[in-house]
C-alpha positions in Angstrom: 22.8 25.9 -10.1 19.8 27.0 -9.5 19.2 27.8 -5.3 16.6 29.6 -3.6 18.0 30.5 0.1 15.6 32.2 2.8 17.5 34.2 5.3 15.8 35.3 8.4 12.7 35.9 7.0 9.8 37.4 8.3 6.5 38.1 7.4 3.4 39.9 8.9 -0.5 40.5 8.2 -0.8 43.9 10.3 0.5 43.4 14.1 0.4 39.5 13.6 3.7 37.4 12.7 3.1 34.8 10.2 6.3 34.0 9.8 9.4 34.7 12.0 13.0 35.0 11.0 12.5 31.7 9.0 16.2 30.6 6.5 16.4 27.6 4.8 18.2 26.5 1.2 16.6 24.6 -1.6 18.5 23.5 -4.7 18.5 20.6 -7.1 18.6 17.4 -6.4 16.9 17.9 -3.1 13.1 16.8 -2.5 11.9 18.7 0.4 9.2 18.6 2.8 8.0 21.4 4.4 5.8 19.8 7.8 3.6 21.3 10.8 -0.1 22.1 11.8 -2.5 24.1 10.4 -1.9 27.9 10.8 1.8 26.8 11.6 2.8 29.6 8.4 4.1 27.2 5.7 2.3 29.1 2.9 3.2 31.8 4.1 6.9 30.7 4.3 6.5 29.2 0.5 5.0 33.0 -0.7 6.9 35.2 1.0 10.3 32.5 0.0 8.8 33.0 -3.7 8.6 36.9 -3.5 4.7 36.8 -3.9 4.7 38.6 -0.4 6.6 41.2 0.7 9.1 40.6 3.4 8.7 42.4 7.1 12.6 42.1 7.1 15.2 39.6 6.2 15.3 38.5 2.2 15.0 35.6 -0.2 17.0 35.0 -3.2 17.2 33.0 -6.3 20.6 32.8 -7.0 21.3 35.7 -5.2 18.4 37.8 -6.7 15.8 39.1 -4.1 12.8 37.3 -5.8 10.6 39.8 -4.3 12.0 42.5 -7.4 11.9 39.3 -9.9 9.4 39.7 -13.0 6.5 36.9 -13.1 8.2 35.4 -16.3 11.4 35.6 -14.8 10.1 33.7 -11.9 8.5 31.2 -13.8 11.4 30.0 -15.7 13.5 29.3 -12.5 10.5 27.9 -10.4 7.4 26.4 -11.2 4.4 27.0 -8.7 1.8 24.9 -7.6 -0.3 26.8 -5.0 -3.0 25.1 -2.6 -5.8 26.3 -4.9 -5.3 25.6 -8.4 -8.7 26.8 -10.3 -9.1 26.5 -14.2 -10.6 29.5 -15.4 -12.2 27.8 -18.0 -13.0 23.4 -19.0 -9.9 23.5 -21.6 -8.4 20.3 -23.2 -5.6 19.0 -21.0 -2.9 19.1 -23.9 -4.0 23.2 -23.8 -3.8 23.3 -19.8 -0.4 21.9 -19.6 0.8 24.1 -22.5 0.4 26.8 -20.1 3.4 25.7 -18.7 5.3 27.2 -21.6 3.9 30.9 -21.3 7.0 31.9 -19.1 9.4 31.1 -22.1 6.7 33.4 -24.4 4.8 30.3 -25.8 1.4 31.2 -27.4 -1.4 28.7 -26.9 -2.1 27.0 -30.3 1.2 27.8 -31.4 4.0 25.9 -29.9 7.5 26.1 -31.9 9.6 22.9 -31.7 11.0 23.0 -28.2 7.7 24.3 -26.8 5.8 21.3 -28.2 8.6 18.8 -26.9 8.4 19.9 -23.8 4.6 19.9 -23.2 4.6 16.1 -24.8 7.1 15.2 -22.9 5.3 16.1 -19.4 2.4 14.9 -21.0 3.9 11.2 -21.1 5.8 11.4 -18.0 2.6 12.0 -15.8 0.7 9.0 -18.2 -1.9 11.6 -19.6 -1.2 10.3 -23.3 -5.4 9.1 -23.5 -6.4 12.0 -21.7 -4.8 15.1 -23.8 -7.8 15.7 -25.9 -10.6 15.7 -22.8 -12.0 18.4 -21.1 -10.2 19.1 -17.7 -14.1 19.4 -16.6 -14.2 15.4 -17.0 -11.4 14.3 -15.2 -11.2 12.7 -11.6 -9.6 14.8 -9.2 -6.0 12.2 -9.6 -6.2 12.9 -13.5 -6.1 16.6 -12.9 -3.3 16.6 -10.6 -1.4 15.0 -13.0 -2.0 17.7 -15.6 -1.1 20.2 -12.7 1.7 18.6 -12.1 2.3 18.0 -15.8 2.0 21.8 -16.3 4.8 22.2 -13.4 7.0 20.0 -15.5 6.2 21.5 -18.9 8.0 24.7 -18.2 11.2 22.9 -17.1 12.2 25.0 -14.6 14.9 23.7 -12.0 12.6 23.9 -9.1 9.5 23.2 -8.2 7.4 24.2 -5.1 3.9 23.0 -4.8 1.8 23.7 -1.9 -0.3 20.0 -0.6 -0.1 18.6 -4.1 -2.1 15.3 -2.4 -4.7 17.2 -0.5 -8.1 15.1 -1.5 -6.4 12.7 -3.2 -6.7 8.7 -2.6 -3.8 6.7 -1.3 -2.9 5.9 -4.9 -3.1 9.2 -6.2 -0.7 10.5 -3.3 1.8 8.2 -4.1 1.6 8.7 -8.1 1.7 12.1 -7.8 4.9 12.0 -5.3 6.1 9.6 -7.5 6.0 11.8 -10.1 8.1 14.7 -8.2 10.2 12.1 -7.1 11.5 11.2 -10.7 11.4 14.9 -11.5 14.5 15.4 -8.6 15.7 12.1 -9.7 16.4 14.1 -13.1 18.1 16.9 -11.4 15.4 18.8 -10.4 14.5 20.4 -6.7 11.4 20.4 -5.0 9.9 21.8 -1.8 6.5 20.7 -0.7 4.3 21.1 1.4 2.5 18.1 3.7 0.6 16.8 6.0 1.1 12.8 5.9 4.2 12.3 8.2 4.5 9.2 6.8 4.6 10.1 3.1 7.2 12.6 3.9 9.6 10.7 5.6 9.3 8.3 2.9 10.1 10.5 -0.2 12.1 13.6 1.1 15.5 13.9 1.3 15.1 16.7 4.2 12.1 17.5 6.5 11.3 21.1 7.2 9.4 21.4 10.4 7.2 24.8 11.5 5.5 26.0 14.4 3.8 29.0 15.4 5.6 30.7 12.7 9.3 29.6 13.0 11.5 26.7 11.5 11.8 24.4 14.7 14.4 21.5 12.6 15.5 20.9 9.4 17.1 17.8 8.5 17.1 14.2 7.1 14.3 12.2 8.3 16.3 9.9 10.1 17.7 12.8 12.3 14.3 15.0 13.0 12.0 12.5 12.7 11.0 11.4 16.5 8.0 11.0 18.7 9.6 13.9 20.5 9.3 16.0 17.2 5.6 15.3 16.6 4.7 15.7 20.3 6.4 19.3 20.6 4.9 20.2 16.4 1.5 18.6 16.5 0.7 18.0 20.0 0.2 14.2 19.5 1.4 11.2 21.2 3.6 9.0 18.5 5.7 6.1 18.5 7.8 4.3 16.1 7.3 0.6 14.8 9.8 -0.1 12.7 10.8 2.7 10.4 6.9 3.9 10.3 5.7 6.4 13.0 2.2 5.5 14.7 0.2 8.4 16.2 -1.6 7.3 19.0 -4.0 10.3 19.7 -4.0 14.6 20.9 -2.1 15.5 24.0 
């Protein structure tokens, strides 16, 4: 089983501590959502855990191997990563962009082997992109392009997925579609770590919530245990209350 484990991970930018002694684990079968206000250290924690930023102290390991020492190809074979900003250098066809997910397996664009082609085709079908496969990406809507990026990640067939704000700037319908796709990936045996800002969406989909404030993890557990008005007050400084199984936020404190 593929596990991503951060232990007492600290990251700094000069004298500024971005992440302070953070520990967590991600395994297949989990959909973990990272919550916290802007500037809490969520993106820094992800990048540090993936080995994309060198830690000041602590460790991050993938199957016991230091992630900071992994080659980009070895990392990509085990973790599909969708950063906040996902620029495309040129408006390729959807099929070609999804095929980029096979590069970590040695595939060459336009010359996919049987297994590589099958993985790309499966991802395109799973993300409902068959009718768009020949379209240029610069002709797509925001929701369609978000599905293309998900398909590219799924095409890697990596056991873990890490996505930083995968629903940003999407309307509610497309937010549900993207999260449904990621939940299906988890239900099939993958493990996912997402950064979200919508607390109710997080509660709906997550098996675990990790809460961050001021660079520190302040809670880690199932929504039923960690999602409370008191927690929202502590982390976000907002007044909140429960209405059934939903959180209603009444305003800033």
